[in-house]
Each structure stands twice: as structure tokens, then as C-alpha cells.
VOPAGU-510899 format. One line per 3 residues: number of its first residue (from 0); their letters; for each residue x, y, z of C-alpha. Coordinates in pm, 1 decimal. Example, Ala and Ser with C-alpha at 12.3 -4.5 7.8 and 13.67 -1.06 7.14 Angstrom:
2
0> AS> 1230.0/-450.0/780.0 | 1367.0/-106.0/714.0
// end
This chain:
278
0> XXX> 744.9/-8638.6/5706.7 | 418.0/-8464.6/5795.4 | 162.3/-8354.0/5537.6
3> XXX> 219.5/-7989.0/5629.0 | 595.1/-8022.8/5568.6 | 534.4/-8197.3/5235.3
6> XXX> 294.9/-7925.4/5118.3 | 541.0/-7653.3/5224.2 | 826.2/-7817.2/5032.5
9> XXX> 597.7/-7874.7/4732.9 | 512.3/-7503.9/4723.9 | 878.2/-7403.2/4751.0
12> XXX> 984.0/-7633.2/4465.9 | 692.5/-7517.8/4249.7 | 762.1/-7149.6/4313.9
15> XXX> 1117.0/-7159.0/4174.2 | 1029.8/-7372.8/3871.0 | 1033.3/-7196.1/3534.2
18> XXX> 985.2/-7284.5/3169.2 | 1225.9/-7230.1/2881.2 | 1120.3/-7315.8/2526.4
21> XXX> 850.4/-7545.7/2656.8 | 1081.6/-7732.5/2897.2 | 1035.6/-7698.3/3273.9
24> XXX> 1360.1/-7622.7/3452.5 | 1512.3/-7513.2/3780.1 | 1810.3/-7293.0/3866.2
27> XXX> 2094.7/-7486.8/4028.3 | 2144.4/-7195.9/4267.6 | 1780.4/-7218.5/4375.7
30> XXX> 1800.5/-7595.9/4404.5 | 2111.0/-7561.2/4619.7 | 1907.3/-7370.7/4878.8
33> XXX> 1608.7/-7605.1/4849.7 | 1826.4/-7909.9/4915.4 | 1999.6/-7751.4/5214.0
36> XXX> 2352.2/-7703.2/5074.3 | 2515.4/-7397.0/5229.2 | 2818.0/-7387.7/4995.2
39> XXX> 2804.9/-7381.5/4615.0 | 3137.1/-7568.8/4599.5 | 2986.4/-7866.7/4783.7
42> XXX> 2676.5/-7863.8/4567.6 | 2889.7/-7856.3/4250.9 | 3033.8/-8193.6/4350.8
45> XXX> 2683.8/-8342.8/4363.5 | 2603.5/-8184.9/4025.9 | 2913.9/-8346.0/3877.0
48> XXX> 2804.7/-8688.2/4000.0 | 2464.5/-8625.5/3842.9 | 2631.6/-8528.6/3513.9
51> XXX> 2831.0/-8851.8/3520.5 | 2509.4/-9049.7/3577.1 | 2345.5/-8859.3/3291.6
54> XXX> 2632.9/-8948.1/3058.0 | 2627.1/-9313.0/3166.7 | 2254.3/-9325.3/3085.4
57> XXX> 2331.1/-9212.6/2731.6 | 2175.0/-8869.2/2778.9 | 2314.9/-8536.3/2655.4
60> XXX> 2469.3/-8340.6/2943.8 | 2448.4/-8011.3/2756.4 | 2071.5/-8044.5/2720.7
63> XXX> 2000.0/-8127.8/3084.6 | 2272.0/-7909.4/3245.7 | 2324.3/-7595.6/3030.4
66> XXX> 2556.5/-7335.4/3187.5 | 2415.8/-6982.7/3233.6 | 2501.4/-6661.2/3416.1
69> XXX> 2276.8/-6522.4/3687.4 | 2259.1/-6168.3/3827.4 | 2215.0/-6134.5/4202.0
72> XXX> 2157.8/-5818.6/4410.1 | 2442.0/-5682.5/4622.0 | 2451.3/-5424.3/4903.5
75> XXX> 2380.8/-5058.8/4816.7 | 2186.9/-5149.2/4503.0 | 2479.8/-5309.9/4322.6
78> XXX> 2452.9/-5631.1/4119.2 | 2685.2/-5921.5/4055.5 | 2694.5/-6193.5/3792.5
81> XXX> 2756.9/-6549.9/3910.6 | 2775.9/-6891.1/3743.1 | 2454.9/-7093.4/3738.2
84> XXX> 2315.7/-7400.9/3563.4 | 1967.7/-7459.1/3425.2 | 1846.1/-7802.6/3524.9
87> XXX> 1575.9/-8011.5/3359.1 | 1350.1/-8226.8/3576.2 | 1569.0/-8523.5/3485.3
90> XXX> 1885.0/-8335.8/3591.1 | 1722.2/-8241.5/3921.1 | 1618.9/-8603.2/3971.6
93> XXX> 1977.1/-8722.8/3917.8 | 2108.5/-8460.7/4160.4 | 1857.3/-8571.7/4423.9
96> XXX> 1952.6/-8936.9/4366.2 | 2312.9/-8848.9/4450.5 | 2214.7/-8676.2/4775.3
99> XXX> 2163.8/-8816.4/5123.2 | 1803.6/-8943.9/5136.0 | 1812.8/-8924.9/5516.0
102> XXX> 1772.6/-8548.2/5474.1 | 1402.9/-8473.0/5432.2 | 1470.3/-8218.1/5155.5
105> XXX> 1660.5/-8479.5/4953.0 | 1400.2/-8751.8/5012.6 | 1129.0/-8508.7/4904.2
108> XXX> 1324.4/-8405.1/4591.6 | 1387.1/-8766.5/4487.9 | 1013.2/-8823.9/4480.6
111> XXX> 904.2/-8479.4/4359.2 | 1119.3/-8500.7/4047.2 | 1018.5/-8863.6/3982.7
114> XXX> 647.7/-8775.9/3961.5 | 556.0/-8626.8/3624.2 | 210.4/-8502.4/3726.7
117> XXX> 273.6/-8204.1/3948.8 | 24.2/-8264.8/4227.7 | 117.8/-8253.9/4594.4
120> XXX> -105.1/-8553.5/4678.2 | 86.2/-8776.3/4434.3 | 419.8/-8661.8/4573.0
123> XXX> 298.2/-8723.6/4928.0 | 176.6/-9074.4/4841.5 | 502.8/-9159.3/4669.8
126> XXX> 698.5/-9029.8/4970.0 | 504.0/-9263.2/5199.4 | 575.4/-9556.7/4968.4
129> XXX> 940.5/-9452.3/4939.9 | 973.5/-9431.4/5319.5 | 830.4/-9782.2/5362.5
132> XXX> 1063.5/-9934.1/5102.3 | 1362.1/-9762.0/5266.7 | 1251.4/-9881.3/5611.1
135> XXX> 1232.2/-10239.2/5481.6 | 1580.8/-10210.7/5328.6 | 1711.2/-10074.7/5658.5
138> XXX> 1557.5/-10365.4/5853.0 | 1723.0/-10614.2/5616.7 | 2060.4/-10444.9/5672.5
141> XXX> 2013.1/-10440.0/6050.1 | 1915.0/-10807.9/6061.6 | 2210.3/-10899.8/5841.5
144> XXX> 2447.0/-10717.2/6078.2 | 2281.3/-10877.9/6379.9 | 2313.0/-11221.4/6223.0
147> XXX> 2687.3/-11161.9/6180.5 | 2726.0/-11050.0/6541.8 | 2536.5/-11353.8/6667.4
150> XXX> 2731.1/-11595.9/6448.0 | 3051.3/-11481.2/6619.0 | 2885.7/-11563.8/6953.0
153> XXX> 2780.8/-11919.2/6878.3 | 2442.6/-11870.5/6709.0 | 2398.2/-12029.4/6365.3
156> XXX> 2141.1/-11933.4/6099.4 | 1877.4/-12165.6/6243.1 | 1930.7/-12021.1/6589.8
159> XXX> 1904.3/-11667.8/6451.3 | 1571.9/-11755.6/6285.0 | 1439.2/-11882.6/6618.5
162> XXX> 1558.1/-11568.2/6800.1 | 1398.2/-11343.4/6541.0 | 1071.7/-11539.0/6563.0
165> XXX> 1068.9/-11513.4/6944.1 | 1124.6/-11138.7/6908.2 | 826.9/-11109.3/6673.4
168> XXX> 610.2/-11300.3/6917.9 | 709.1/-11057.4/7195.4 | 638.2/-10755.3/6976.0
171> XXX> 309.5/-10873.6/6821.6 | 182.9/-11116.1/7089.2 | 138.1/-11375.2/6811.4
174> XXX> 372.4/-11641.0/6678.9 | 491.9/-11623.2/6319.6 | 227.9/-11855.6/6174.5
177> XXX> -60.7/-11686.3/6354.6 | 60.1/-11342.1/6249.5 | 96.0/-11451.8/5887.1
180> XXX> -258.8/-11588.5/5886.3 | -395.3/-11271.0/6045.4 | -220.1/-11045.7/5792.3
183> XXX> -276.5/-11274.8/5494.3 | 96.9/-11313.3/5429.3 | 196.1/-11596.7/5190.9
186> XXX> 375.8/-11878.8/5369.6 | 695.5/-11832.7/5167.0 | 725.4/-11457.2/5227.7
189> XXX> 874.3/-11265.8/5524.2 | 620.2/-11093.9/5748.9 | 812.8/-10766.6/5724.3
192> XXX> 726.6/-10736.5/5353.4 | 361.5/-10678.6/5449.7 | 396.9/-10474.4/5768.3
195> XXX> 313.1/-10102.4/5784.7 | 609.5/-9866.5/5810.5 | 582.3/-9814.5/6186.2
198> XXX> 590.9/-10190.9/6252.1 | 895.5/-10232.6/6028.0 | 1071.2/-9954.1/6217.4
201> XXX> 970.1/-10112.3/6548.2 | 1132.0/-10441.8/6445.5 | 1438.8/-10251.6/6327.6
204> XXX> 1473.2/-10061.7/6657.3 | 1447.2/-10381.7/6862.2 | 1707.9/-10552.4/6641.1
207> XXX> 1940.2/-10251.2/6670.9 | 1904.1/-10262.4/7049.8 | 1982.6/-10634.0/7054.8
210> XXX> 2294.2/-10590.0/6843.0 | 2419.7/-10310.8/7066.8 | 2344.3/-10486.8/7395.1
213> XXX> 2482.7/-10823.7/7286.4 | 2816.5/-10653.5/7228.9 | 2813.5/-10416.8/7526.7
216> XXX> 2702.9/-10694.2/7767.2 | 2927.2/-10949.3/7592.8 | 2644.8/-11202.3/7565.5
219> XXX> 2718.0/-11546.9/7422.7 | 2498.1/-11843.4/7332.4 | 2146.9/-11864.3/7197.7
222> XXX> 1962.1/-11864.7/7530.7 | 2102.1/-11538.5/7668.0 | 2077.0/-11359.7/7333.6
225> XXX> 1719.9/-11484.1/7285.9 | 1623.8/-11340.9/7625.5 | 1785.1/-11009.6/7532.8
228> XXX> 1599.2/-10989.8/7201.6 | 1265.8/-11074.1/7365.3 | 1320.6/-10803.5/7629.1
231> XXX> 1400.4/-10545.3/7362.4 | 1091.0/-10628.5/7160.9 | 878.4/-10610.9/7477.0
234> XXX> 1026.7/-10268.3/7550.5 | 943.1/-10144.8/7201.5 | 592.0/-10288.6/7229.5
237> XXX> 537.3/-10112.7/7562.8 | 645.5/-9782.0/7408.1 | 399.5/-9826.2/7120.0
240> XXX> 103.2/-9943.6/7328.6 | 146.3/-9652.1/7569.7 | 86.0/-9426.8/7269.4
243> XXX> -224.4/-9623.2/7169.5 | -52.1/-9824.4/6893.9 | -114.2/-10200.1/6915.2
246> XXX> 118.0/-10360.5/6653.8 | -87.1/-10674.4/6586.5 | -402.0/-10466.7/6528.5
249> XXX> -253.4/-10251.3/6254.4 | -379.1/-10344.7/5905.9 | -136.3/-10510.8/5663.8
252> XXX> 28.6/-10293.2/5401.2 | 85.6/-10349.5/5030.9 | 355.3/-10599.3/4935.7
255> XXX> 679.1/-10400.3/4962.5 | 817.8/-10575.2/4652.7 | 526.4/-10440.5/4448.3
258> XXX> 600.7/-10092.6/4582.4 | 965.6/-10128.4/4483.5 | 864.9/-10226.9/4129.7
261> XXX> 634.0/-9925.8/4115.7 | 911.4/-9689.2/4227.8 | 1149.9/-9843.9/3975.7
264> XXX> 888.1/-9794.7/3705.2 | 857.6/-9426.0/3796.7 | 1233.5/-9387.8/3755.2
267> XXX> 1215.8/-9536.7/3406.3 | 935.2/-9293.6/3320.1 | 1158.4/-9001.2/3420.8
270> XXX> 1423.7/-9114.5/3171.7 | 1160.5/-9183.0/2903.2 | 1013.6/-8836.4/2952.2
273> XXX> 1361.7/-8683.7/2930.1 | 1416.6/-8852.2/2592.6 | 1075.1/-8736.1/2461.6
276> XX> 1148.8/-8370.7/2540.2 | 1462.0/-8357.6/2330.1
// end
């Protein structure tokens, strides 16, 4: 997500925020539009999931999701009353957590409502960290799926490790040990935990391509699959270098496990803040 898009969403979320008896809150009807839900009935289902999560966390649903009525304008100057819900920051956070984080509005909301200090720079930074953690999780899922596909075609865990290493060498022009030394990665840790987001996504794309082509070409045995994976990583590298991005020259990023702990800590702060405001 670009900085301009983040700032635009930040402004939109800030504009509809209000305060009631010292508690910041948002209208569910406004949040529905912000999160890209066209039908209230569909959004109500997400709200119900959030209420269930609120109850399971030991929080009071009535405090975080009070029912209200809202007047909206109609044609020819008429007005109509509709059902609405006032949502605390914690309620909004739970709603966002139950949405599809692949939608940029949902991903933004998950991070916006997790940050207590309302500053766009903090939200933007957290979004970047969130994106990297999600990219790393996606790579792990892709590699797990690929490992399963390869196992069915005669490649054991050791063979998969060799194939993955050969792919890295094709992508970064360095073998695993050299790349770890260059990036300062501890010997016992995976390289991907210290790669920048774009490099993680590059590895993921190459692995996705290998999984698809192994099945579509009906490849069997370590040698043929290894060649396929190398070719896919070379193709991804060529795409990056043509755009001036040299993977092995990108600086290492913060340990993704530390980022995950930081994000988890932010989530606990949201709940703690919710309890304090009661």
C-alpha cells in the first residue's frame, strides 16, 4: 500500500470518528462503507463474529457495541431512521480482525485500530511491518504445500531442502552460507526471517510457480524438479533486476519474529486500553 493511499484512508477513518462521554467511537454504518461492505446484512455477520470474540475475551458486549438509531436523509427532504451500532476502538479492531486482510481497507483497519496514538506515520509503519509478517507466513504456507507436492513425486525432506537452496542461489547469486554471512543471519535461522518484504515475495512467487509447473508438466524426481525451481527463480530475478532491484544487494530487515512479537504486544495493549476505559 502506497503512502498516499495510507494517508487517504487515515483521513477517512479520522473524519468519521466521534467521542461520547470521553470514549472515542465509530458508527457501524460508517465503518461498513470504510471497510468496503456494500450490504448491511453482510456486515452484520462480521459484527456478530466480533461480538463473539469480545465475549470470549471476557469483555462486555454492551459497552463496546451499544445499539443506537440513526437518521439518514431521503429523497425530497424526507428522513428515515435506521438501526446502527456505536463501536469502541476495541470493537472496531475485532471487526477488522474478522475481515479479509487481503483487502487493503481491512488490512489498514486492523493496524489503525491497533495503534493507540493516532498518527498516520505510526499506522503506516505498522502496516509495513504487518505486510512483512504476512508475507513471511504466506511463504511458509507455500513452501509447505510445495514440499507436499514434491514428496508425492519422489522428493524427500532432504531433497526439498537442496532444491530450495538451489533456488535461493539462482535468485540471489549466492549460496545459503554466503547469503547468511552477508546479511548477518544466525546459522540456525532461516534466511527468509531476515529478508525485506520484496525478497520474501520473490521467493514465494518462484515457489508458487514451481508448484504449479511441477503439476502441470507432471515432473517427477529431484533432478527435473530442481531444474524447474532454478529456472523459476532465475525468471523472478530477471524481472527484478530489469526494474533495478538486485536481491542480494538489498539490506537485511529486522528479525520477523521480533516484529511478530511487537504486533502481538500491540494487540494486548488494545485489550488493556479497552479495560481501562470502562
